[in-house]
N, C-alpha and C positions, 0 to 999 in steps of 0.2 A: 569535409571540414566541420569541426565541432562549432557549436554556437559561440563558445568562449573565444575560439580563434577567429571567429567572424567579428566579434565585438572589439577585440584588441586593436586592430588597425584603425577602426573608427574612433576609438578613444585617443590613440596616438596622434591621429590627424587633427582631432579637436584640440588637444593640448598644444600642438604646434601652432594652430591657427589662433588660439586665444593668448597664449603666453610666449610664443616664439621660442620654445625650448623643445629639444628632441628627447624622446623617451623610447625605450625598447620594450618589446613584449614582456621580457623578464622583469621589467620594473612594475608591471601591473599585477594586481591580485584581484581576480574576478571569480566569484563563487555563486552558487545558486542562492537566491534570496530565501531567508528563513521563512517558514510557513506563516508565522504570525505577522509578517509585514507584507505590504502590497508590492508586487514586482516579480520579475522572473530571474534576473541576474543582478548581482551586487558588486559594485566597484569599491574597493577599500581605498579611502582617501588619505590615510595618515602618511603613506610613503611620499606624498607630494608636499606635505606641509612645510617641511624645512627648506626644500628647494624653491618652492614658489612663494614662501613667506606669507601664507594666508591661512585663515582659520579653516578647519575641515568643512564646516557647514557652508561657508562662503564658496569654497572650492566646489562643493557638491552642487550648489545652486547654479554656478556659472557653467560648469561642465555639463550638467544635466540639461540646462536650457539650450546650450550649443549642440549637444548630441541630438536632441529631439528636433531642433530646427533644421539641422543639416541632413538628418537621416529619417525623415517622416515615414518612409516606407518600412523602416526597421523598428524604430522606437515610437511608442504612442504616448508615453508619459514617464514621469520619474518622481521620486521623493527622496529626501535626505533625512537620515536619522543618525545623529551622533557620530558623524564621520564616515557614514556608509551611504553611497549613492545607489539606490534601488531603481533599476531600469525595467520597464515593462515592454516586452516585444509585441509588435502589432499582431492582431489576429490574421491579417492578410499574409504576413510572413509565414506563420505556421501552416495555414491552409495551402499556400503556395508550395511550401516544402513537401507537404503530404501529396499534393497533386503531381509534383515533379518526380516523386519516388514511388508512387502507387503502382505503376506498371512494372517497376523493377524491384521486386521484393528481395532479390538476392544481392542488392548493392552493398550490404553490410555483412554478408555471410563470410565466415572464415573456414579454412579447410579443417578436416578432422584432426584433433590433437591427441587422439588415442586415450582420452580419459572418459570415464563413465560416471554419470551422475543419476541418482534416483530422486525423483521429485514426487512426494507423496501428498495427495490432496483428494477431496476435502475430508474424506473418512468421517462422515457424520456419526454422532453418538447413536447407537442402536436403540436407546431407550428414551430418546428425546425427539420431539417433532422437528421436521425440516422447516426451514424458513428462508427468507431472501438472503440472509447472511451466508448460507451455504452456496448459493449461486455466486456470490462475491468471491468466496474462497476458491470455487471452481475456476472462475475467470482468472484469478491471480495465479493459481497453480499452473493452469494451462499456459498462461503468458510467460511465466518464469521458465517453464520447460521449453517453450518455443524459442525464447531468447537464448538460453544456454545451447540449444541445438544449433542455432545459427552462429554460435560462437565456436563451434567445432566439437562440442561434447556429444557423446553417445548418451541418449536420454532414455531412462526407464521410468514411465509414468505409473504410479501405484496409488491405489485407494484401498483402505481396509474396509471391506464390505461385510465381513462376518467376524467381527471382533467378539468372539464368544468368551464369556466370563461370568462371574458371580452376579453381575448386574442383570444379565438376561435371566439367570436362575431366579432372581428376586421377582421379576415380572411374571415368570411362569408360576411360581409358588402362589403369588397373590391371585392370579387368575384361577388357579386350581381351587383355592380356598374360598374365593369370593365372587368369581366370575359367573358361576351358575350357567355355563354354556354360552355366555354372551359372546358375540362376534362384532367386528367393526360394522358390518352391514346392519345388524340388529340395533347396535348402539347409534348408528347414523353418524359415525365419525371416521376419519381417516385412520388407516392402520397404524401409522407412526404415533398419532395421538392416543390411540387405543392402548398400545404397549406402554407408552409413557405414563398414562394414567394409572395403570396397574403397578408400575415401578414406584410411583409416588405413594400409591396405596400401601405397598409393602412397607415403606419407611414409616408411614403414619401408624399402621397397625403394629409394627414391631416396637415402635416407641411406646404405644399405649399398653402393650402386653408384655413388655420386657420385665425381667425380675428387678432391674434397677429402678423401674418406675412403680414397682409394687404390684404389677399385674399378674394374672394367672398364666404365666408362660408355660408351654410344654416343650417338648424336645425341639420342635421346629422354630420356637421363639415367637410364634404368632398366636398362640392360644388355639382354640378349636374352631374359630370362625363361626 
């Protein structure tokens, strides 16, 4: 059961208890809370205004207080913003959910659907240093691939590890002209930083020596070094 379907009966019971009126699940609009606001799920209050004859903010305050009081194991807090009741689900509920499903990772798996998806990540730039952001992209890419696989897709995971092009040539030319046999070990830096430095050097030298800049460019565009 989805979290929204878990929340709807609680809201319906609360509305019945407070106002003595019956509502259906289709009468409720519950969405994920927008990231700029505190909360996990949001109940839209405008659909109740006419029937209950109360201002949205008043409804939100009354419904929120009743929901938290009646369901302390599920809701920890609430806030009302311009007709929207933002509800925060307790940490205990989330941890309980994870514990109850941890041993059964296949509970949400769907059968193969005959469709194939390629997920490409993180394919770092060959001429720029690696950093923690690349780990983030790896985790995201792997997670997306695993989620799709469990939804029945055949997954092909891909990473462009040898994206050869002019950018690599620029690093090579700069090293040939200015490297003087330098290596990452001699320079005391990581290989990705080493290549990146010469890539930047190419751009700097090219700009200084280009004809547009009035420099003494030769056929390779970098002067004689």
